[in-house]
KEDOGU-630025 format. One line per field, with one value per residue (C-alpha): x, y, z; residue number from 0. Coordinates in steps of 0.5 Angstrom, whole numbers, plus 500, padded with zeros to 3 digits. Each point is the difference from the previous one (the first is absolute). Layout:
N
c1 = [X;...]
c2 = [Y;...]
c3 = [Z;...]
seq = [NUM;...]
# end
This chain:
775
c1 = [511;498;495;497;498;499;498;505;504;506;505;505;507;504;501;495;502;500;495;494;495;492;498;504;496;494;500;502;494;495;503;498;495;496;506;498;493;501;504;496;493;505;502;493;497;504;500;492;500;503;496;494;503;504;496;498;503;496;503;498;504;500;502;504;503;506;501;507;501;501;506;502;498;503;497;506;499;498;507;503;493;503;506;496;494;501;499;497;494;503;497;504;502;492;500;506;495;495;504;504;499;498;493;499;501;494;497;502;498;494;497;505;505;504;499;498;495;498;497;505;498;503;503;495;495;498;499;496;496;501;495;494;499;496;503;499;498;507;499;501;508;502;503;499;505;498;505;499;495;496;497;494;505;500;504;500;507;499;505;507;506;507;507;506;502;493;500;499;500;494;495;496;493;496;493;497;493;494;504;506;508;507;505;507;507;503;504;493;501;493;500;493;492;495;494;496;498;505;507;505;506;507;509;498;495;493;494;493;495;494;497;503;496;503;499;504;508;500;506;501;507;501;506;501;505;505;499;505;497;493;502;504;494;494;505;499;492;501;502;501;502;498;495;503;506;502;492;500;495;502;497;499;498;500;498;497;495;494;498;497;507;503;495;502;507;501;497;503;506;498;497;506;505;496;499;509;500;496;503;507;497;498;506;503;496;501;507;500;495;504;507;497;497;506;503;495;502;508;496;496;507;504;494;500;507;501;494;503;507;497;497;506;504;496;497;508;502;494;499;497;496;504;501;499;506;500;493;501;506;495;495;505;504;492;500;506;500;492;502;507;496;494;505;504;495;498;508;498;494;503;507;495;498;505;507;504;502;494;497;495;506;503;495;499;507;500;495;503;507;496;496;507;504;495;500;506;501;494;502;507;496;497;506;501;494;502;501;495;493;505;498;493;498;504;496;494;501;501;494;495;504;498;493;498;504;496;493;501;502;494;496;503;498;493;500;504;495;495;503;502;492;498;500;502;506;503;497;493;496;495;497;499;500;493;500;501;495;505;506;507;503;500;498;498;500;506;503;497;502;507;502;497;505;504;500;501;507;503;498;503;507;499;500;505;504;500;502;506;502;498;506;497;498;494;501;504;501;504;504;502;502;503;504;501;498;494;494;498;492;495;496;493;497;494;493;499;507;498;494;503;505;496;495;507;505;508;502;506;501;503;495;494;502;499;499;493;500;505;496;502;495;504;493;500;494;497;500;493;500;496;505;497;500;507;500;505;502;502;508;505;498;504;500;497;493;498;499;499;493;505;506;505;502;501;503;505;501;502;506;502;501;502;507;501;503;504;503;502;506;503;506;495;494;498;496;499;494;501;495;505;494;496;493;501;497;507;498;494;503;505;494;497;506;503;492;500;507;498;494;504;503;506;504;499;502;498;504;497;508;496;503;498;492;498;494;500;499;494;496;501;497;508;502;506;505;507;502;505;503;502;503;504;503;501;495;496;502;496;496;498;496;498;492;495;494;493;502;504;507;500;504;502;505;498;503;500;502;502;507;503;505;497;505;506;498;497;508;503;502;495;494;505;501;493;497;505;497;492;502;502;493;495;498;499;502;495;503;495;504;499;500;506;500;499;505;507;496;497;507;504;494;501;506;502;492;501;494;496;493;499;492;497;494;496;500;505;507;501;506;505;499;500;507;502;499;501;508;501;498;506;503;501;501;492;498;492;497;494;494;492;495;496;493;498;495;496;498;496;504;501;492;498;507;497;494;503;504;493;498;504;501;492;502;504;496;495;505;504;494;497;507;499;493;503;506]
c2 = [576;498;505;497;502;503;499;500;495;504;495;502;499;496;494;495;491;494;497;498;502;499;506;499;493;503;506;494;497;505;503;495;496;500;494;497;499;498;495;498;500;496;494;500;499;495;497;501;496;495;499;498;497;496;493;498;495;496;498;495;496;494;499;493;500;497;496;497;493;494;501;494;493;495;503;503;502;509;501;498;503;506;499;498;505;506;507;503;498;496;506;501;494;499;506;498;493;503;503;495;496;495;502;507;494;497;506;503;495;499;506;501;506;497;501;508;503;508;503;504;507;507;503;505;501;493;499;506;497;493;504;501;493;495;493;495;506;502;507;503;502;507;504;492;496;493;497;504;499;505;497;494;495;492;495;494;496;494;496;502;497;502;497;502;505;504;500;508;502;505;495;503;498;503;499;497;499;495;499;499;502;500;499;503;500;508;499;500;493;496;494;497;502;498;500;502;495;494;499;501;498;500;500;501;504;499;505;499;506;500;507;505;506;506;503;495;504;501;498;498;499;493;498;493;502;495;498;504;506;498;500;507;503;497;502;507;500;496;504;495;503;499;504;501;500;492;500;494;501;501;504;499;504;500;505;498;503;496;500;493;498;504;496;494;500;502;495;494;503;500;492;498;503;496;494;500;501;495;495;502;500;492;498;503;497;492;500;501;495;495;503;496;495;497;503;496;492;504;503;494;495;505;501;493;499;505;498;493;502;504;494;495;505;501;492;500;505;500;507;504;506;507;504;508;502;494;502;507;498;495;506;504;495;498;507;501;493;501;507;497;494;505;504;494;498;506;502;493;502;507;498;495;508;504;500;500;507;503;504;495;495;505;501;494;499;505;497;494;503;505;494;495;505;500;494;499;505;497;493;503;503;493;496;497;498;491;495;497;504;506;494;497;507;500;494;504;506;497;496;505;504;495;499;507;501;494;503;507;498;495;505;505;495;499;509;500;495;505;505;497;498;507;507;505;504;506;504;501;505;507;503;498;505;503;503;507;505;506;500;503;502;506;505;505;506;497;501;506;504;497;502;507;501;496;505;506;497;497;508;504;495;502;506;500;496;505;506;496;497;505;505;505;508;501;504;505;495;495;505;504;493;496;506;505;506;506;500;506;499;496;503;495;500;502;499;507;500;494;503;505;496;497;506;504;494;504;500;500;506;506;505;494;497;504;498;500;505;504;506;507;503;506;499;494;496;494;493;497;491;500;499;502;508;501;504;499;506;500;502;500;502;500;493;504;501;494;492;502;496;493;503;501;506;498;494;503;506;495;496;507;502;494;500;507;499;494;504;506;499;497;502;503;503;495;493;494;497;493;493;493;498;504;501;501;507;505;505;501;501;505;503;501;501;506;504;499;502;506;502;501;507;495;502;493;497;493;496;494;496;494;502;493;500;507;504;504;506;496;500;507;501;503;498;496;505;501;497;497;496;506;504;493;500;508;502;505;504;497;506;499;493;503;501;503;496;504;497;505;499;494;500;494;496;495;495;503;495;493;499;493;499;504;497;502;507;500;497;506;506;504;498;501;507;501;497;505;506;498;500;507;502;495;498;493;496;493;496;494;494;494;492;500;492;502;505;502;509;500;497;506;505;497;501;507;502;502;495;495;496;494;500;492;497;494;494;504;497;495;501;497;505;505;498;499;508;502;497;502;508;498;498;508;503;502;502;496;505;495;497;503;495;501;498;495;496;502;494;499;499;508;502;504;504;501;502;505;504;500;504;505;501;501;506;503;499;505;504;501;500;507;502;499;503;506;502]
c3 = [454;508;502;506;506;506;508;505;505;503;502;505;497;506;499;502;503;494;505;498;505;502;497;494;499;502;496;493;502;501;492;496;505;493;497;507;499;492;502;506;496;495;506;504;491;500;506;500;492;504;506;495;494;504;501;506;505;505;506;505;507;503;507;503;507;502;506;503;498;504;503;501;497;506;506;504;507;500;502;492;498;502;496;494;499;497;503;494;495;494;496;495;498;498;496;496;499;498;494;498;493;504;502;494;495;500;501;493;495;503;499;493;503;497;493;499;494;499;494;496;500;499;506;504;495;499;509;499;495;505;505;495;499;501;501;494;496;496;499;492;498;500;494;497;504;501;502;507;504;503;505;501;498;504;500;505;498;505;497;498;499;496;499;505;494;501;506;503;492;497;496;495;500;494;499;494;498;503;506;497;501;499;505;498;503;501;494;497;498;499;507;498;499;505;501;506;505;496;503;495;500;496;500;508;501;503;500;503;499;503;498;495;498;496;493;496;498;508;503;506;505;502;505;503;507;502;507;502;496;503;507;499;497;505;507;497;502;506;507;505;508;507;504;504;504;503;500;494;496;493;495;493;495;492;496;492;496;500;507;500;497;506;506;497;498;508;502;496;503;507;500;495;506;505;496;499;507;502;495;503;507;498;497;506;505;495;500;508;501;495;504;506;498;497;508;505;498;502;507;502;500;504;504;502;500;505;503;501;503;505;502;500;503;506;500;501;505;503;501;504;500;498;505;499;497;495;498;499;495;497;498;498;495;498;497;497;496;498;497;496;498;496;498;497;496;497;498;496;497;498;497;496;498;500;498;506;501;499;506;501;502;503;506;501;501;505;504;500;503;506;502;499;504;506;501;500;506;504;499;504;505;502;497;509;500;502;493;501;501;495;494;504;498;492;499;503;496;493;501;501;495;495;502;500;493;497;502;499;493;499;503;496;493;502;500;493;496;502;498;493;500;501;496;506;499;504;495;499;496;503;495;493;494;499;493;500;498;498;497;504;494;497;506;497;504;504;492;499;507;500;492;501;507;496;493;505;502;493;498;506;499;492;501;506;496;494;503;502;495;494;497;499;504;502;507;503;505;496;498;506;504;494;496;505;498;502;496;500;499;496;495;498;494;499;497;498;497;496;497;498;497;496;498;498;497;499;493;498;496;502;502;502;506;506;507;502;507;497;496;495;503;506;503;505;499;505;497;500;503;491;495;494;503;499;494;495;500;506;500;506;507;507;502;508;497;496;502;509;500;499;505;494;502;507;497;498;503;506;494;499;507;503;494;500;507;498;494;503;502;494;495;496;498;494;502;495;500;498;499;499;494;496;503;507;498;502;494;504;506;498;496;507;505;495;501;507;501;496;504;505;497;499;492;497;493;498;495;496;500;496;493;498;501;505;500;505;494;498;507;501;493;498;492;500;497;503;507;504;494;496;507;501;492;501;494;505;506;507;500;493;502;507;499;506;501;503;506;504;501;495;494;496;496;495;498;492;494;502;498;498;506;506;504;497;501;507;501;499;504;496;506;506;497;498;508;503;496;501;508;499;497;504;507;498;493;500;493;499;497;495;505;503;498;493;498;503;500;506;504;496;502;508;500;499;504;507;502;497;502;498;497;501;498;502;496;494;503;504;506;496;495;505;504;493;499;506;499;494;502;507;495;497;506;500;507;500;505;500;497;499;498;494;499;506;500;505;506;503;508;499;499;506;498;494;503;504;495;496;505;500;494;498;505;496;493;503;503;494;495;505;498;492;501;504;495]
seq = [0;1;2;3;4;5;6;7;8;9;10;11;12;13;14;15;16;17;18;19;20;21;22;23;24;25;26;27;28;29;30;31;32;33;34;35;36;37;38;39;40;41;42;43;44;45;46;47;48;49;50;51;52;53;54;55;56;57;58;59;60;61;62;63;64;65;66;67;68;69;70;71;72;73;74;75;76;77;78;79;80;81;82;83;84;85;86;87;88;89;90;91;92;93;94;95;96;97;98;99;100;101;102;103;104;105;106;107;108;109;110;111;112;113;114;115;116;117;118;119;120;121;122;123;124;125;126;127;128;129;130;131;132;133;134;135;136;137;138;139;140;141;142;143;144;145;146;147;148;149;150;151;152;153;154;155;156;157;158;159;160;161;162;163;164;165;166;167;168;169;170;171;172;173;174;175;176;177;178;179;180;181;182;183;184;185;186;187;188;189;190;191;192;193;194;195;196;197;198;199;200;201;202;203;204;205;206;207;208;209;210;211;212;213;214;215;216;217;218;219;220;221;222;223;224;225;226;227;228;229;230;231;232;233;234;235;236;237;238;239;240;241;242;243;244;245;246;247;248;249;250;251;252;253;254;255;256;257;258;259;260;261;262;263;264;265;266;267;268;269;270;271;272;273;274;275;276;277;278;279;280;281;282;283;284;285;286;287;288;289;290;291;292;293;294;295;296;297;298;299;300;301;302;303;304;305;306;307;308;309;310;311;312;313;314;315;316;317;318;319;320;321;322;323;324;325;326;327;328;329;330;331;332;333;334;335;336;337;338;339;340;341;342;343;344;345;346;347;348;349;350;351;352;353;354;355;356;357;358;359;360;361;362;363;364;365;366;367;368;369;370;371;372;373;374;375;376;377;378;379;380;381;382;383;384;385;386;387;388;389;390;391;392;393;394;395;396;397;398;399;400;401;402;403;404;405;406;407;408;409;410;411;412;413;414;415;416;417;418;419;420;421;422;423;424;425;426;427;428;429;430;431;432;433;434;435;436;437;438;439;440;441;442;443;444;445;446;447;448;449;450;451;452;453;454;455;456;457;458;459;460;461;462;463;464;465;466;467;468;469;470;471;472;473;474;475;476;477;478;479;480;481;482;483;484;485;486;487;488;489;490;491;492;493;494;495;496;497;498;499;500;501;502;503;504;505;506;507;508;509;510;511;512;513;514;515;516;517;518;519;520;521;522;523;524;525;526;527;528;529;530;531;532;533;534;535;536;537;538;539;540;541;542;543;544;545;546;547;548;549;550;551;552;553;554;555;556;557;558;559;560;561;562;563;564;565;566;567;568;569;570;571;572;573;574;575;576;577;578;579;580;581;582;583;584;585;586;587;588;589;590;591;592;593;594;595;596;597;598;599;600;601;602;603;604;605;606;607;608;609;610;611;612;613;614;615;616;617;618;619;620;621;622;623;624;625;626;627;628;629;630;631;632;633;634;635;636;637;638;639;640;641;642;643;644;645;646;647;648;649;650;651;652;653;654;655;656;657;658;659;660;661;662;663;664;665;666;667;668;669;670;671;672;673;674;675;676;677;678;679;680;681;682;683;684;685;686;687;688;689;690;691;692;693;694;695;696;697;698;699;700;701;702;703;704;705;706;707;708;709;710;711;712;713;714;715;716;717;718;719;720;721;722;723;724;725;726;727;728;729;730;731;732;733;734;735;736;737;738;739;740;741;742;743;744;745;746;747;748;749;750;751;752;753;754;755;756;757;758;759;760;761;762;763;764;765;766;767;768;769;770;771;772;773;774]
# end
């Protein structure tokens, strides 16, 4: 039998809504605050361990300035220049170039970042051991694990080449005695044997180890990455970003566990990028200059031809100086023709570098179409000029344009010659990388603070989702809003009762098992806080005079008062106390409700309806003898099976001898006749029943009772089991009055309520003690 008790948390009988309010959430966190703290401490500890065990990473950075590129290699005038010059700096393109394989691969190979040589360690333990080691002084192996590295090992591999089939594969380098080593493939097959300081080659694999300091038997993991994988791994440690939007300043940041290596690689990337940019700039200047040099003879011949035609026409026509209108036409046509000529040459160059439909060629074609349209409109405007003047102006224009283009190309060729010989592009190094003295990662304080905050959040989420996903019945609130059943009260678990249970272990033998707070003496006694003060000779007495310091009386009285109001209009005066599963404490509740009802001056009969394992007789210090089973079997009269107890007004009918088939006996019409007879003799008949889901006895008894009350204990049954029990009772026509929560653990969020109740109960204890002494 379960006998936890005490402390009451009255719950209103109205059904609550199914919403989980902020107040419910706060109470849930307060109730499980120690679990939240434990999870937070666990996560914080893990974060702290990581912060101190993680390998320090050093960061080094360099700054590069990107300027506007030369907009026109052929010296187009300002109007065309405005159409070609980009509106923003080409920073994005330059950042992509910095991260290109052409820039990174030379740096990767120079600093051996395409290979990895790491000692084989025991996870976590090996890393912790390494923190206490001195480089170059290998530590002794722990637990006899000689093949693992424990800190202080050094392996410098300057050359490592493998065939394609072994790229990105983990090879094993095993240290032998006297500076010798062995390299094996992933399957453990030997590849080669060698010695430190000597280049060894075999089957397409070459390796040169400059320095190897480790105990014989120590193993290293060796990986030679392909170019693709090497670049992909390298990019994980490289960051290229613009310092400020549209500033043109690009920051190159590289991270490595070696601060010196971080500085050198960062500078190498910046220098390689600038060198590549200058080389590209030189190459473009060389290509453009060669094109111009190739075009200069043709431009010179064109200039000579136009000047000769102009001179001949002047001689033959004896032309005079042009008028004002003709001069305007000449000046305007010269400007247009100069632009058309220059763009035509530029298109010829771009066509040799790009396909016809490329963006660069299309841009020049659009500009040429615009200029040709302007030329047609200009020619139409001056179409009324005399033919002689018009021809003279055209020849003068052609000669002038040919001269301007020829002179511009010669100057451009000289300029490109200087550019090709120089080392200046449109990118410049502003700041070189310096030696980083402090690691950038891990940020220990930030990690520990983040771990603490994350631990608290994780703990709260764990408690919340555990409560939401749990199918266990834990609180009256869950029963009320999910099963729509009123809760008459919640009887909390008591530490004093737990101590009493430990000192007064119930026996299964009749007459030996008794409720600690029910004594045989007629005079009431006050329970001491010390369980040892309860004498083994004590017998049952009225519950109202026992254990008041633990609020048991008030708790059960509140439940009794609520229950009696609800069952008053019931069809009969029979109350069945049921439970979904064994262990809910329904026998305890039935016994105490009977005592409390008898104390109100009502004639009360308590029947042990559990004819399989009933123990009410032992609780009240009675022997087995005849009881309910004999009455159902018509072996004895009802009155002969009723026993009168020391509690005034309380009678008891034990379960009697356990029959072979209790369900068959309960299904006969005699049960109804017996209950009808007992209603006339008593004001209330309370029947303790077996578990509903265990056997059908409770269903048969509840069907004949005017009311049934379900006893629920947190954690003793799930929601599904409780719903199934209620469903079975409904099918038999039983009237379920409501639920009594038993052995509810005290909630931290209700500590103030306990304090108020304890204050009132302490005064009640004093008054009760004075009354007892006066008696």
